[in-house]
C-alpha positions as CSV (number, residue, x, y, z in Angstrom):
1,M,0.0,-0.3,0.0
2,S,1.9,3.1,-1.5
3,T,1.7,6.6,0.3
4,S,3.8,8.6,-0.6
5,L,2.5,11.7,-1.8
6,D,2.4,12.5,-5.8
7,H,1.4,16.1,-7.4
8,G,0.8,14.3,-10.7
9,P,-2.8,14.9,-11.3
10,S,-3.6,11.1,-12.1
11,R,-2.4,10.4,-7.8
12,S,-4.6,11.4,-5.2
13,P,-3.2,12.6,-1.9
14,Q,-1.6,10.4,0.7
15,P,-5.0,9.9,2.8
16,P,-4.3,10.9,6.3
17,L,-2.8,8.4,9.3
18,R,-6.1,7.5,10.4
19,Q,-7.8,7.1,7.4
20,L,-4.6,4.5,6.9
21,L,-4.9,3.1,9.3
22,A,-9.2,2.1,9.2
23,E,-8.1,0.9,5.6
24,L,-5.5,-1.0,6.5
25,R,-7.8,-3.0,9.4
26,G,-10.7,-2.7,7.5
27,P,-13.4,0.6,7.6
28,A,-16.1,-1.5,9.1
29,V,-14.2,-2.9,11.6
30,A,-13.3,-1.1,15.4
31,P,-9.8,-0.1,16.6
32,R,-9.1,-3.1,18.8
33,P,-6.9,-0.2,21.6
34,L,-3.6,-0.4,23.3
35,D,-3.1,-0.9,26.7
36,A,-0.1,-0.6,29.1
37,R,0.3,-4.5,28.6
38,A,0.3,-4.5,24.7
39,L,2.5,-0.7,24.6
40,A,4.8,-2.7,26.7
41,A,5.6,-5.4,24.9
42,L,5.9,-3.7,21.8
43,A,8.6,-1.8,23.8
44,A,9.8,-5.7,24.5
45,N,10.2,-5.7,20.8
46,P,10.7,-3.1,19.4
47,G,12.6,-4.6,16.2
48,C,9.2,-6.5,15.7
49,R,7.9,-4.2,12.7
50,R,4.5,-6.7,12.1
51,R,3.9,-5.8,16.1
52,A,4.3,-2.0,15.2
53,L,2.1,-2.3,12.6
54,L,-0.8,-4.6,14.0
55,D,-1.4,-2.6,17.4
56,G,-1.1,1.0,15.5
57,A,-4.1,-0.3,13.2
58,G,-5.5,-1.1,16.0
59,V,-6.3,-4.7,14.1
60,D,-7.4,-7.9,16.6
61,K,-4.4,-9.7,17.0
62,A,-5.9,-12.7,18.0
63,A,-8.6,-12.9,16.2
64,L,-5.8,-13.2,13.0
65,A,-3.9,-15.9,15.1
66,S,-7.5,-17.7,14.7
67,K,-8.4,-17.3,11.3
68,L,-4.5,-17.3,10.6
69,G,-5.3,-21.2,12.1
70,S,-2.8,-20.5,14.8
71,P,-4.5,-19.9,18.1
72,A,-2.4,-17.7,20.6
73,P,-4.5,-19.2,24.2
74,F,-4.1,-15.9,26.7
75,G,-5.9,-15.0,29.8
76,Q,-5.7,-15.7,33.7
77,S,-7.7,-18.4,35.3
78,Q,-10.7,-17.5,37.2
79,F,-9.2,-19.0,40.2
80,A,-5.9,-16.6,40.0
81,I,-8.2,-13.2,39.3
82,V,-10.6,-13.7,42.6
83,R,-6.6,-14.3,44.1
84,G,-5.1,-11.5,42.4
85,N,-8.0,-9.0,43.3
86,S,-8.3,-10.3,47.5
87,F,-4.5,-9.3,47.1
88,E,-5.1,-6.0,45.4
89,A,-7.5,-5.3,48.2
90,K,-6.2,-6.2,51.3
91,V,-2.9,-4.0,49.9
92,K,-4.8,-0.9,49.7
93,A,-6.7,-1.7,52.8
94,D,-7.5,1.3,55.5
95,G,-7.4,3.9,53.1
96,G,-3.9,3.2,51.9
97,R,-2.3,3.0,54.9
98,E,-1.6,-0.4,54.2
99,L,0.7,0.4,51.7
100,L,2.3,2.9,52.5
101,R,3.9,1.6,55.2
102,L,4.9,-1.2,52.6
103,L,6.9,2.6,51.8
104,G,8.4,2.4,54.9
105,V,5.7,5.7,57.0
106,E,4.4,4.2,59.4
107,D,2.4,7.5,60.7
108,P,1.0,8.6,57.8
109,G,-1.5,10.9,59.6
110,A,-4.3,11.6,56.9
111,V,-4.7,10.0,53.3
112,S,-6.5,11.3,50.9
113,V,-8.5,8.8,48.9
114,P,-10.2,11.5,45.7
115,D,-13.3,9.4,44.4
116,L,-12.8,8.7,40.8
117,A,-16.2,8.5,39.0
118,A,-16.6,10.1,36.3
119,S,-18.9,9.1,32.7
120,G,-16.3,6.7,30.1
121,P,-13.2,7.2,29.9
122,Q,-12.4,10.3,29.2
123,G,-13.9,12.1,32.2
124,R,-12.2,9.4,34.1
125,A,-9.0,10.6,32.5
126,A,-10.3,14.9,33.3
127,R,-11.5,13.5,37.1
128,T,-8.1,11.8,37.7
129,A,-6.3,14.4,35.9
130,L,-8.3,17.2,38.8
131,A,-7.4,15.4,41.0
132,L,-3.3,15.1,41.4
133,R,-3.3,18.7,40.1
134,E,-5.3,19.1,44.1
135,A,-3.8,16.2,46.2
136,T,-0.7,18.2,44.5
137,A,-1.6,21.3,46.3
138,A,-3.2,20.2,49.3
139,G,0.7,18.9,50.5
140,G,-0.4,15.7,51.6
141,W,-0.1,12.2,51.4
142,S,-3.0,10.7,48.1
143,L,-4.4,7.5,47.2
144,L,-6.0,7.2,43.6
145,D,-7.4,4.1,42.5
146,H,-7.6,2.9,39.9
147,P,-7.1,6.6,37.9
148,M,-7.0,6.8,34.3
149,L,-4.1,8.3,32.6
150,V,-5.0,8.8,29.0
151,L,-1.1,8.2,26.3
152,E,-0.8,9.6,23.0
153,V,0.3,7.5,20.2
154,A,0.7,7.3,16.7
155,G,-1.6,9.9,16.9
156,S,-4.5,8.7,18.8
157,P,-5.4,9.0,22.9
158,V,-4.7,5.6,24.8
159,Y,-6.7,5.4,28.1
160,L,-4.5,2.8,30.6
161,E,-5.1,2.7,34.2
162,P,-3.1,1.7,36.5
163,D,-3.4,-0.3,39.9
164,A,-3.3,3.0,41.9
165,V,-0.9,5.8,42.1
166,L,0.4,7.6,45.6
167,V,1.4,11.8,45.6
168,H,3.8,12.9,48.7
169,P,3.1,15.7,50.3
170,D,6.3,16.8,49.4
171,G,4.6,17.2,45.2
172,R,6.4,13.0,44.0
173,W,3.7,10.7,42.3
174,T,4.4,7.3,42.3
175,V,3.8,4.5,41.1
176,V,1.8,1.3,42.5
177,E,2.2,-1.8,40.4
178,I,0.9,-4.3,42.2
179,K,1.2,-8.8,41.4
180,S,0.6,-11.8,42.5
181,F,3.6,-13.3,41.3
182,P,5.7,-14.2,44.9
183,M,8.7,-12.6,45.8
184,I,10.9,-15.7,47.3
185,D,13.4,-14.1,50.4
186,G,13.5,-10.6,48.9
187,A,13.6,-11.7,45.1
188,A,10.7,-11.9,42.7
189,D,11.6,-14.3,39.2
190,A,14.1,-11.4,36.9
191,A,10.8,-12.0,33.4
192,K,7.9,-11.3,35.7
193,V,9.9,-8.1,37.1
194,G,11.3,-6.6,33.5
195,A,7.3,-6.7,32.1
196,A,5.7,-5.4,35.3
197,A,8.5,-2.2,35.1
198,R,7.9,-1.6,31.2
199,Q,3.7,-1.9,31.7
200,A,5.1,1.2,34.9
201,A,6.7,2.5,32.2
202,V,3.9,3.4,29.9
203,Y,2.1,4.2,33.2
204,V,5.5,6.9,34.3
205,L,4.5,8.2,30.2
206,A,1.5,8.8,30.8
207,L,1.8,10.6,34.4
208,E,4.5,13.0,32.8
209,R,2.0,14.5,30.5
210,T,-0.5,15.7,34.0
211,A,2.9,16.4,35.7
212,A,4.0,18.9,33.0
213,V,1.7,21.1,33.8
214,T,1.0,20.9,37.4
215,E,3.2,22.8,39.5
216,G,4.5,21.6,42.6
217,A,4.6,17.9,40.9
218,E,7.4,15.5,39.6
219,V,7.0,11.7,38.6
220,A,9.1,9.4,40.5
221,H,11.6,7.7,38.4
222,T,11.3,4.9,40.6
223,V,7.9,2.1,40.9
224,L,6.1,0.5,43.6
225,L,5.9,-3.3,42.9
226,V,3.9,-5.1,45.5
227,C,3.8,-8.9,46.0
228,P,3.4,-12.0,48.5
229,R,5.7,-12.2,50.3
230,D,7.1,-15.7,50.2
231,F,3.9,-18.5,50.0
232,S,1.7,-16.5,51.5
233,N,-0.7,-14.0,51.5
234,V,1.6,-10.9,52.9
235,P,2.6,-7.4,51.2
236,T,5.8,-7.3,50.5
237,A,7.2,-4.2,48.6
238,S,10.2,-3.2,46.3
239,R,11.4,-0.3,44.0
240,V,12.2,-0.8,40.4
241,D,14.1,1.9,38.6
242,V,12.1,1.9,35.3
243,R,14.6,5.2,33.6
244,K,15.5,2.2,31.3
245,Q,12.3,0.8,30.3
246,R,10.3,4.5,29.7
247,A,13.2,5.7,27.1
248,V,13.7,2.3,25.9
249,T,9.1,2.1,25.1
250,R,8.9,6.4,24.6
251,R,11.8,5.4,22.0
252,Q,9.0,2.3,20.8
253,L,6.2,4.4,20.5
254,A,8.5,7.9,18.5
255,R,8.5,4.5,15.7
256,L,4.8,4.1,15.7
257,T,3.8,7.7,14.4
258,R,5.5,7.3,11.6
259,I,3.4,3.8,10.7
260,E,3.6,5.8,7.5
261,E,7.0,4.2,6.2
262,I,6.4,0.5,7.1
263,A,2.3,0.8,5.1
264,D,4.6,2.4,1.9
265,A,6.0,-0.8,2.2
266,L,3.2,-2.9,1.8
267,P,1.3,-4.0,-2.4
268,E,-0.9,-1.7,-3.1
269,G,-4.7,-3.6,-1.0
270,T,-2.7,-4.5,1.6
271,G,-5.1,-4.8,3.9
272,F,-5.8,-7.0,7.9
273,D,-9.2,-6.9,7.3
274,V,-10.3,-10.7,9.8
275,T,-14.1,-10.5,8.6
276,E,-13.9,-9.8,5.1
277,R,-10.7,-11.4,3.7
278,S,-9.8,-14.9,2.8
279,A,-6.9,-17.4,5.3
280,A,-4.5,-17.4,2.8
281,E,-5.4,-13.6,2.1
282,L,-4.6,-12.2,6.1
283,A,-1.9,-14.8,5.9
284,E,-0.1,-12.9,2.6
285,A,-0.6,-10.4,3.9
286,V,0.8,-10.7,7.3
287,E,3.6,-12.1,5.3
288,C,4.8,-8.7,4.0
289,V,5.1,-7.0,7.1
290,P,8.4,-8.1,8.7
291,H,9.0,-9.5,12.3
292,A,11.6,-10.0,14.6
293,Y,10.5,-13.7,16.6
294,A,11.6,-14.5,19.6
295,P,10.7,-16.9,21.6
296,E,10.2,-14.0,24.6
297,C,6.8,-12.9,22.3
298,L,4.8,-16.4,23.3
299,A,4.2,-14.6,26.7
300,A,4.0,-11.1,25.2
301,C,1.7,-11.5,21.4
302,E,-0.9,-13.1,20.0
303,L,0.7,-14.0,17.2
304,A,4.1,-15.6,18.6
305,F,2.5,-19.2,17.1
306,H,2.4,-18.2,13.8
307,C,5.6,-16.2,13.0
308,R,7.6,-18.9,15.1
309,A,6.0,-21.6,12.3
310,R,7.8,-18.7,9.9
311,A,11.2,-18.7,11.3
312,R,11.0,-22.4,12.1
313,E,10.2,-22.9,8.4
314,A,13.0,-20.8,7.4
315,G,15.7,-22.1,10.0
316,A,15.8,-18.9,11.2
317,V,18.4,-18.7,14.4
318,E,15.8,-16.4,16.4
319,T,14.2,-19.6,17.3
320,L,17.0,-20.0,19.5
321,G,17.2,-17.0,21.1
322,R,18.2,-13.7,21.0
323,S,21.3,-14.1,22.9
324,V,22.8,-17.7,20.1
325,R,21.3,-15.4,17.6
326,G,23.7,-12.5,19.2
327,E,26.5,-14.8,19.7
328,L,26.1,-16.0,15.1
329,G,26.9,-11.9,14.3
330,G,26.8,-13.6,10.2
331,L,24.5,-16.6,11.0
332,T,21.1,-16.0,10.5
333,T,19.9,-20.0,10.0
334,V,20.6,-23.6,11.3
335,G,21.4,-25.0,8.3
336,A,24.7,-22.2,7.8
337,V,25.4,-22.5,11.4
338,L,25.9,-26.6,10.7
339,A,27.4,-26.0,8.3
340,A,30.0,-23.5,9.1
341,A,30.4,-26.6,12.4
342,R,31.5,-29.4,9.9
343,G,33.6,-26.8,7.3
344,E,31.5,-26.1,4.6
345,E,30.7,-22.6,5.0
346,G,31.3,-19.2,6.8
347,D,34.8,-18.0,6.7
348,P,37.7,-19.6,9.4
349,G,38.1,-16.4,11.0
350,D,35.1,-15.3,12.3
351,P,35.3,-15.9,16.0
352,A,31.7,-17.7,15.3
353,V,32.5,-19.7,12.8
354,A,36.0,-20.7,14.8
355,A,33.5,-21.3,17.8
356,L,31.1,-22.8,16.3
357,R,34.3,-25.5,14.3
358,R,35.9,-25.9,18.3
359,A,32.6,-27.3,19.5
360,R,32.4,-29.8,17.0
361,A,35.6,-31.2,17.9
362,L,35.4,-31.1,20.8
363,R,31.6,-32.6,20.8
364,D,34.0,-35.5,18.3
365,E,36.7,-36.2,21.0
366,A,33.7,-36.3,23.5
367,L,31.5,-38.4,21.7
368,A,34.7,-41.0,20.1
369,G,36.1,-41.2,23.8
370,T,32.8,-42.1,25.2
371,G,33.1,-45.0,22.1
372,A,35.8,-46.4,23.4
373,A,34.9,-46.0,27.1
374,A,31.7,-48.6,26.4
375,C,34.0,-51.6,24.0
376,R,36.2,-52.2,27.0
């Protein structure tokens, strides 16, 4: 689909971004709204042009994956949802005093918990912004329970709902992320903490928009991660610095504003309308957009199984993980790696090729020794 400007008499002008995204998604299909998890997943794999385009256009990737025959099951069990809600209520008990105790504030005095109810996400976002300004001006502790934040992505507002935001007496705003995975001996699973940090970084970016027009306000770049301690339901907390995740997310969101550049490389008529197009047409359209599959995608993207299958068909080394891909340098397929290890291809001066041949020699030596021992 070409979107380049052409001032000739036979060509129509470039459509605006919103119209372009509607054409890709299908004019009769409502856009699937982005949320913090989706934006965080984009930041986790910034090189994936396929996800950037589909998310920017609001395509329902779950429906698309099902139509392609590679559905990816996502979602929590009902038991996990109930347990998570119960734990969150415990954390926010006593008007936020339990949460403040996790920060080390034993006697916070009066804690304000403003009412954030309003009509629709736009109304709730406006009410949240007003509550943040009022709490900052008041100069005390305030707990905003499930505030509604807004962030502009690809020219459209995205409404985000963190678990909580704490307003400190000095005007600092702290994002609170409440998760149900445990902290065992003071440490939690690194991958889960990383995902939580990326999600919180999205909220930090959204808060900064409001803080920029609020006198005396400052958004903390350390978020409060609250989890169950060990195997109990007792909450414990850890401060997580999200400056790196914030910077990565900001760059990725800036890339989303240039979706036209990705769409410009698509063949004329390419679209992702899951209600009108056949599976074959959708598969062809998806393959027109480069992807950057990695095993981590399986936990974050609805199209992961489809992309994995295509990567395996191509023998791409990305299926083995990003770290392996980084070690192999210019060897981009499993076939090329095996050929280099056998001495059939590759430059012997390449460190990756030399390491592969050394590894093969050691393997052959070990197997020969095992065979000799078995014969004795």
